[in-house]
Structure formats: structure tokens, C-alpha cells
N, C-alpha and C positions, 0 to 999 in steps of 0.2 A: 219221891219219885219224880223224875223229869221225863216227860215223853220225848220219844225221838222225833227229830225234825224241829226241834226248838233250839233257840240261841239262849245261852245261859250267861248271866252277868259275870264279868270278871273284875269290874271295878264298881265301887260303890258311887252313886251320883244322885243327887236330889232326893235322898231319903231311900232309894232302892239299895237293897242289900246284895252282896257278891253272893253268887250261887243260886239265885232265884231266876225264873224265866224272864228273859227281856221282852219288852214290847207288850203289845195289847192287841185285841181284835177290834177292827174297825166295823162297827155294826152296820154302817151304810153299805159297805163294798163286801163284807164277809171275809176279808183278808186280814191276816196278822201283820202288824207294822212295827218298825222299830225306829226310835228317834235317835239320830246321831248328832250330837251337838243341840245347838239351840234351833237351827233353821233347816235341818234336814230330816226328812221322814222317808224311810225305804221300805218297800214290801219285804216281809220277812223271806218269802220263797224266792225272791230275786237275789237277796243277799246270799242265802244258802247256795243257789245255783252257781253264783259267781265264785264263791270260796271254793267249791268243789272243781269247777272247770276252767276258772280264770277268765271268763269273758262274760259280757252282758248281751245275751241274744235280744232280738227285737221284742219278743214275748216269752214268757216261761208258763208252759202249760201243765196243769195238774192232770195226770194221766186219769185218776179215778174220779175227777171233777170235785173233789173235796177240797175247797179252797184253804182249810186249815190244816190239811195233811202235807206238811213240808219236808217229809223224808225225801232224801235226794233220789231214791229209786222211783218215786212218784212225780218227779219234775223232769221235764225235757223241754229243749229249745224249741221254739216255734216262732212262726210269723203270724200276723194277723189272720190271713187265710187259713193255715193249717190250725190254728187256735179255734177258730169257728167251726171247723169239721168236727171237734170234740165237744159239742154242746148237745143238750137233751133237746127233744122236741119242744118247740114254743107252745106255751099253754093256750095262746090265741088261736091256734090254727083251727079251722072247721073240721079238717080231716082227722086231727089228733096224731098224724103221721108225719115223720120228717120227710120233705121232699115231695109231698103230694098235696094238691090243692084243687078246689073245684072250679071249673071254667063254666059259670053260669051262662054265658052267651051260648056255648055249644051243648051244654048239659052233660059234660063228661069231666072225668078226673084227669088231671095233667100230673105227670111225674117229671121231676127236674132234679139236676144235682148241679152244685156250684163249685167251681174250680178257678182259683185265682182272681176272684170277682166276676167271672163269666158264668151265666146259667147254661147248662146244656140240657136241651129239650130231649126226654126220654120217650115221649108219646102221650096220646090221649086214650083213655080206657073208659068202658062203660061201669066196670066195677072198680071201686076203691081199692081192693085188695089186689087186683091186677096191677094197678099203677104202683102199688107199694112193692109188689114183686119186682117190677122193672127197676124201682129205685134200689131195692136191696141188691140186685145183680150188678148195678153200676157202683155200688159201695166201694168196691176194690180200688177205685181210682184215688180214694183218700187214704190209701195205704195204712201206716200205723195209726194215723189219726182217726180211722174210720169209727163212727158212732151212730147207730140208727135210733 
């Protein structure tokens, strides 16, 4: 069984057999990588995207955020900005909500959204969930990359 979204060896090199899954998982980054020759390592998802679409985008985004799911229907061209829109909420946030943080000076919750490196201020709120509602309403700005 060979999972979809994997590259299969067509040639035998350095003890690797024809027909087996090429590459390996980089445990540091969580991405699968492929060695090409002696000095070049390419991320598997970038290579799959290139073979299907014929160009190298600035970045390749995993729609479902699973770094090992390299099926072509899970990959899309992205910029750094759009790729950052499709991320989970950061674990170190005090609010636990994406785009919402505490303003300790004013004692209010702030809602913001980031577009092309610029923060758009959405307002200050007494209740955290009110700030989150404002952030959710602005989420349409991120289009297909939107993730809360």
C-alpha cells in the first residue's frame, strides 16, 4: 500500500529500492523531504505542487494544516501573508482566541486582523467574546485562507 500524496522511487540509489516511498519525515519541521542528488533536498509538497502545476509558488499551503498530507487537492499556492492566515491560534495567547488580546492599560479586550503585514484594529471590548465576534465578522477578509 502506497499512500496518495507520496512520491515513489523509480530508480534504485544508495540501497533504496524501486517502488518504495521516496524521502523521509524531517522531525524538526514536520514536513516530508526528498533528497535529489548529493546536495539538494526539496520539500515533498513543493515538488508535488510543481509537478502538477508547472511553477514554484512563493509558498505552498496545506489546506488542512497537516504537513504530511501532500495530496494535490490539499495543496495551494500561497504567499507568506496568505499562508499565515491559515494557522491555528497560538498556544501562548492569553485569550486563547485568534485575533483577540488583552489591553492591560485600558482593561479591555482588543480585536485585530492582519492583512499583508498590516494590523487592522477592530475595536476594544469589555467582554472577550464580543471582541472575538468582531474578529469573526472580519474573517471574510482572509477569503479562502480564512481560519479561526
